[in-house]
N, C-alpha and C positions, 0 to 999 in steps of 0.2 A: 475565806469562807466565813459566813455568819451562821450561827446555829444556836439552838436552845439546848443547854446542857442538861437541865433538870426541870421538871414540872412539879408543882405542889398545889393541890386544890384547884386544878384546872379541868376536871372531868366535864365533858360536854362542850368545851370551848376550843376554838381554833385560834392559832396565833399567826398573824400576818405581818410581814415587813412591807411597808409601803414606800415606794419611791415617789416623793411629791413632785419631782421634775417630770418624770415620764408617765406617772399615774399607774405604774405596774404594781400589782399585788403579788407577793411571794409567800406561799404557804410554808410555814416554818416547821412542818412535820419532818422535813429533810433539810440538811444543810443547804444554804443558798450561796452560790458562788457568783460574784459580780466582777466584771472587768471594768475597773475605773482607773483613770490616770491618777498619779500620785498627787495628793493635795488634801485640803480640809473640806469636808462635806457637812458642815454644821447646818442644821435645819432642813436637810434634804430627805432624811429617812425618819419614819415613825413606826412604832410597833403598835398594832391594834389587835383587839380580841373580838371574836364573834362566836355566836352559838351555832351558826351554820356557814357552810362554804359560800363564798361570794360568786360562784360560777353559775352560769346559765347554759353551759354548753349543750346539755341534753334536754333543755326545757322546750316542750312543744309550743308554749305560749309565745315564744319569740317570733313565730310565723304570723301571729295575730296582732302584735303590738310593735310600734316604733316609738322609742322614748329618746328624746334628745333635748339639749339645752339651746335655746335661742338667746344668745347673749345680746343681740341687738334690742330685744324687748325685755330682757331679764326674766324670761319665762321658761319653765319646763313645758315641753310640748309632748303630749301623748296621743298617738294616732292608734285608734282601736279599729282594726280592719274587720272584726267579726262581731261587733256589738256585744262583747263579753262584759258582764257586769263588773265594774270596778268598785270594790268596797271602800278603799281609801288609798291615798298616796302619801308616803313618808319620805322626808329628806333627812339624811344623816351626815354629820361632819365626818371627815376622814378618821377621826378618833372614835367614832361610833356613837356620838351623842345625837339624839333626835333634835333637829332644829326647826322643823316645820311638819305639820300634818294637815292634810286636806281630806274632808269626808263628804259624803253625799254627792258623789260624782255622777253626772248624767252619762248615759250610755251613748254619747255622741261619737261620731267618727274621730273628731279631734277635740281635745281638751287642753287648755293652757292654765298654768299655775304660776302666779307671780311669786318670785323667789325672795328678793331683797336680802341677800346674804353677801358677806365679803368674798373677795376673790379666793378661789381654792378648788380643791377636788372634793366632791361630795358623792354620796351614794343615794340613789333613788330606789325606793321599794314600792312597787305597784302590787297591791293585794287585791286579787280578784276572787270571784266565786269558784274559779277553777285552779287556783294556785297563785304563785307570786312570781314577779319578775324583778330582778335586781340589776340595776344599771349604774355604772360610774359615769359622772358628768364633770365637766370643768366649768366653773363660773369665772368669767373674765371681767 
């Protein structure tokens, strides 16, 4: 089991254990139990902090948007099925650092954003006039 024993000065923050191999996020509010074979797992897991949960499970905007990484062109593709106004698009490293931000997004059906970032797992946040969508992507 992996767990956080004690928190100090963490009001308003969530703590996540991130598996860099599978891309899974584990909320550390409760102990996390992993089934791994015996061995050394250096550089596989990281701990990251966030002010909000990274889940979109009950987000109605998911019906209106399709966000994915096109590794053949090194672009994030956002399909906007309902012409919802996009305020901006942000790209964060797995450690929570903002690495790119695009603004003045046209309300087209499909927008593409050139990424130019190293291989890894990233978080895309699409901020609209009706809320936000958070999506995990893998850049190869």
